[in-house]
N, C-alpha and C positions, 0 to 999 in steps of 0.2 A: 503491498500499500504506498503509494505517495502522498504526504502529504504539505500544505504551504503554509507557513502561519499567515493566520488573517485578522488576527486581534488588535487592535491600537492601542494597547500595554506593554508591546514590548518590541523587538527589531525582527523581519521575518527570517525565517531559515528555511531550506527546503531539507526535508529529512524523509529518506525510506524506510518505508518497516514493512515487512513480507510477513504475514497472518494466516501463511497455510500454513496446512498441515504439516509436520516433518521440519517447518523454518527453525533456526537458532533462537532462543529466548531471546523479549525484544531488548531488553538491557542490555544483552549483548551485541544488537543488531546498532540501538542507538549507540554506545558507547564505539563498536568498530566505522560505524559510519561518519562521527564526528572526528574520528583520528585519521580514516582516509581523508575527509575535509581538509581536516589541517595539514596534513602531510603535501598533497597535492596542489596547498595552496589556494582553495577554493573559501578557504577562511583564512583570514590576513592575521599575524600576531596584531594583537590591541582591538582584535573583534570584540563587540559585547556582545554575547548572548541573551536569550529570553531566558526570564526568570524561570526555574522550575516549575512554578504553577502556572505559566503561561504555556511553556513548551507542552506540559503534559496535556492542557485542555486543546492543546490545535492537534495534540497527537493522537488524542482521546487515549492517555495511558495513565497511569497512578502518578503522583508526582513522586511518589518513595521509586519508584521505577527510574525517575529521571535524576532524583538526588543523587541515586546512587551509580550512573551512568558520570555525571558530572564528578562526582569523587573520586571515581577511579581516575578518569582523566586528569583529574589536579595531581593525585599522587604518582603521575607515571610522569609529568611536565607538561603536559599539553595543553591544560588549562591553568587557569590564577584566577582563584578566587580571595576577595576580600571582603571585609564586612561592610557593607554599606556604598560597596563600587561593582557589586554584582561578577559574575564570572565573563571574564573575558580570556581571550585566545594566546599563550604564550608565543615567543619566539622560537621556531623548532628548524633543527636542521633538516632540511626537506630530503638530505640524500640517507640521511640515516635513521631522521625520527630525532634523535637526541635534544631532549629539552637546551636552548642556548640562552648566554643570559640578555637581555631585550637589551637594547640603544638605552640609554638613560634621557629620560625628559625631563621638565621642573616640576613634575608630580614625582620623581624619587626624591625631591628633598623634601624635607619638612619648614628649613628657612633658607630663601634665595635672594642675595645680595644681586639680583640682576640689575646693573645701572640703566637709566633710559625708562624704567617702568613707573609710573604716578601711581596711586593710590587705586587699582581698579574696581575696590567694591564702592567707591566715593563714586562713581560717574551717576550724574545728575538725572537718574531715571526719569524721575517725574516732571522736570523740567522739559530733558530732551522729549518726550510724548509729548504735552503739552506745546512745545516750540510746533513737532514736526506736526500737528492737530492744526495748530493757527496755521501755519505755512499753505498746506492742504487745502484748507476752505477758501484761500485768498488767491492762489495761482489757477492759472489759467491752465486748460487741457493741454494746449498746442507743446506747454512744456514739458509734457510726458515723451514728445517723441525722440528724434535726433538734433540735439542741441548745439551749442558751439563747442567746440571741446575747451574753450575758454574756460566754462561754467558759465550757471545763468546769473546773467546781467545785475540782479537782485543779490544774491550771493556778493559778487565781485564787490558791489556797489560797497553792503555789509562789511565784507572784511576790508576795503581800504579805509573807511572811517575811524575803523578797530585799528590798523594800524597809525593812521595818522594821531589818532589820540593817545595811543599808549607808546608808540614807539618811534615817533618823529618821522617815520617813510612818507616819503610824498608818492602816495600810491595812486596815480591813476586808475578808475578800473578800469580803464582797457589797457593796462596795462597788466593787468591781474591776471595769471592762467590757476585757474584752482585743480590739484593733481592728486594723486592718491598717495600723499603723505610726502617728507622731504626725501624719499628713497627712488621714487618716481621722479621728483625732479632733478635730482643728481643723472639720472638714467638717461633721462631727455635733452640736460644740457649735454652729457659727456655725448652724445648722437649730433648735436649741432654744432659740438665747440672741437669736432673732432680733428680739425683739423688745427688746431691751437695746439701748445707744448701747455699743460695743467700743471701746477703747481698745487702739493695738498701741506698743511703742517703734520710734522713729524715730533712727537707723535699727534695721532690725527685718529675720525673715529674709521678703526676699521671697516666698517660695512662700505662706506664711502669711498672707499680706498678698492674694496671689491667689486663696486659699482664698475667704477671706471675701469680696473682690468677685464673685465668682463666687456666692456664697449671697446678693446684693444688699447688701452692706454695704460703705459705706467707712470704714475703719476709721480713729478720730482719733489723728492723731500727736502724740507726748510725746515729748520730745527726753531724749536720753540725754548725760551728761556721765562725768565722771568719776571719781563716786560711782556711778553706773547711772541707772536710770529717776528722772529728776525728780517726785517723788511731791507737789511743791507745787504744778506746771504740772497733773498728774495732775488733781490735785481742783479746778483751774481751768473745766475741762471737765467735758462736760454726762454723761460716757462713769459707766457703771457698773458695765463689766465692763472689763477690762486684761489682754493678753496678755502675758506678762515670761518674762525670762531670767534670774530673779535672780541663781546659781552661777557663770554666766559667760555676758554678755550676749553675743546674737549678733545682729552678727559682732564688734564691739570689743573681747570679751573681756572687760572690764572686769566686777569685781564689784561684786555692791550693797552699799552702805554701811551697819555696824551703825544709826543712825541712820536711814538711808533704807526700810532694811526695819521698822524700829520702824514709822516713818508708812507703810508699805506695807499694814502691820497694820491700826494703827489706821483708815486707812481701809477697808479689807475689812470693819473691823466693824462698821462704819459702816452694812452693811448693800449693800455691793457686794461683787464674787467678782474674784479674781487668778487666771488660768489662768496653773500655774504650768509652763512648758514645762524639763522637768530632763534638757536634750537631749545633753550630753554629761559631766555630772557626773563619771563613773567615772575618767576623767583628767586630775590633777593632779600638779605637777610640783615647782614651787617654792613652794608654800603651803598651808596646813594645810585639809584638807576645811570646804568648807561647807556644813551641813545647810539638808535644804528646807525651807521657810517652811511647808508642809502641816503640820507635827507641830506647829506654833505657832497654828494656824486652819484644823482639817480642816473643818469647816466652813462656809468661806467661802474657800477654795482647791483649784481642780481640779487635779490632778498629773497629767502627763502626761509618759510616756519610750517608748522603747524600744529595739529590737535593731537599730538602723539604723548606730548609729556602734560599737557591740561587736561585733557579730558580722559581719553583712551586712544593705544594705539592701535585698536581696533574696526575705529573709523576710517582708518584711510584717510585721510581728509587734511592739505595742505595745500600751498602758496608760493607762489613767485609773482616778485614782484620786478618786471622788466625794463632793461633800456629799449625804447622804442625800436630799435632794427634786429631785436630779436625777436620780436613776438611772433611776428608772421612765422618766422621759421620753427619756434618752440610749439605751438599753435600746431601746425602741421602732424610733427611729430608726436604730442599729444592725440591727435585727431586719428593716425595710423597706430598707436599703442592701444585705445581703448574705444575710443571715437567722444568721450568725455566721464569723467567723473558720477557717482551718483547725483541723482534731481535729488533724491527725498532727504538725503542726507545735508545736502547743499541747501536745500528747504527748510532744514531744523537750526543746521548753523546759525542760516544768517537772522534766523526770527531769534536765536538765544544771543546771540550779541546785540540783538535790538530794544532787547526784552528786559536788561540789566542783568539776569539770571547769568550768564559767562562769567559778568565781573564779580559777582556776589560767591561764585563757585570760589574763582581765585581766591578771591580773599582769604575763604572758608580753607582750601587748601595751604595757602601759604601759614598759618599759624598751625593747621596739623604736623607740614613740614618741619617747621621751625622746631616743635617740639622732638620730633626726631631724630633732626641731623643733632639735638642738643645732646639726646640719648646715646647717640652713634660717638658724639667725642667726649660724653663721661663715660662709655664703655671701653672705648680706646684708653683714655688717660687712665683709665685703672688695670684694665685686664693684659693691655700690650702699649705699657710705656715705652719702647724702643722705638715703635712707630712713629714716623711724620707725616701729619696730615696735611693737604694742599686743597685749596678748593673749598673750604668750609664756604666763604660766605654768601654763597649764590647755588642755587640748583636744583638736585635733585639725588648726586651723589657726590663720594669723597673718595679724592685718589689718596693711598696709604701708601708713603715708601718702607720700605725693610732695611733692616742691614745688607750690606751687601752680600753677606756671608751666605745669604738665608736662598735656599734652593727653593725658589718660586713654584713651579711644579707640582716640585712632594707637597709643599704645602693646599696647594690649590687641591691634590687627591686624598691627603689626611682628610681635607676638612670635607670632604664629599662622602668619606666612609663614614662621618658621624653626620651625613645627610643634612650639608650648609654647603649651597651651592656660592662661589664667588669666583671673578675674574679676571686672568692675572694683568697685568698693566703691559706688558709685554705685546699683546695681540694690537695696541694698536702701533707699534712701533715700523715701520718699512721694513727694519731687517729684527727681526723676534727673539734672536739669541744677543743682540747687543741690548736688550733694554736691561734697566736696573731693575732689581728687584722691586715687584710693589701689586698694590692689589687697585681695582677699581669696585668700589661700596656705594648701590645706591639702597638708599634706605625709604623710600618714600612710599611700597608696598610691603611692607614691615610695619607691625607693632613694636611697641617700645620694649616689651617681655621678649618678644622675637628675637631685637635687635641686640639685647644683653645676652641671652644664649649665642646667639651666634658668633657674637665677637669674643666670650669662654671659648668655643670649638675652635676658631682663628685662632686665638691664642697657644692653646695647645697644639695644635697643626703646625701652627711656627716652631714651636719648642720641643715637641714631641721626635726624639734621634730617629725613627722609626716606621 
């Protein structure tokens, strides 16, 4: 007999049972069928199986029969069962049928210091839904079609108003292009500017370096010191474009000094371009705000921003403010990439901006992140006093320098064995092997108690000899 799940309370699963006389026992058929499906790859690792109750109802067998089959396969290593998470398929070597450790993901860890992740639980769901409803009530039906890849005019205007008010960006809505986060912005610029030599801060955000490399561009590394990007070193390269984070250098957290800002603007006005990644400028604690470079040279600076740090990365919503001559090429590239970003998200975000709810959310998160940052600083001072902290005045991460004799890969591994995830600073360097020992610790998505427990584990990992 072949039965296909038809309930609405669990995932669908095709199982064949032979109820004719002389056939093997049903519980054995069920276990054999699931085992074969896993071995052949029909059930992939991490696939969630129906609950025993749901599958028993679908197959018209007793629940005990399903429980016994599941238990047998858990014991054999084909399935994984965890209280509250249900039963899932384990990673299995399909040639031998032997269970293999699955590739670790963030669910493997109890405490995750991943940088760049905001407090995901604080996403303003009710405000977002209200904004979406209001936006849908007022928009014409034509906007649900294939609109300009730039984005909805009203959404671009709302972003323009916000950037003028909060960052001093001279954002003409006609020069604003909405995109799927800053990562897509970098990819589109890599395509449009592929004829230019592009430089990056070193250290700099590893993902942006990988995006450039994916498009056949090897970014020229430019060193960073206590004053930020070394503009004199930049001028000594062949680069005509540089990706920089002047308001809060990623990852060190230093601010581009006034003298360096002036020098970088002079370099840009000499016919070069600056890509200004303003990735977390909304969060500052112990220093005055730093205005965007774009306000001083709007025809030589490409401004990037997104909601990934302020709302959630999952929205995939960002923006570029472009020099006039780049608008056309970037819009064409965006159109070919995906024909435009989600109209629904643009609607909701524009309404959220104009309602004041976005500003209220940011004020709330600043207070929350300040408390968490202070907890991290206290924990580091108490449990890891040998560490040097950088970039604490703003943002949602800290950079931690460790003693020169510290084997950072071992520290990361030992912390992981304690179910604590940390990122090595070396990922941000062009030559990871030459990087000084250090960590990047994101704190926005952790409670204060998690922060203290996590730092204790990191301190133990630093000092553990094996």
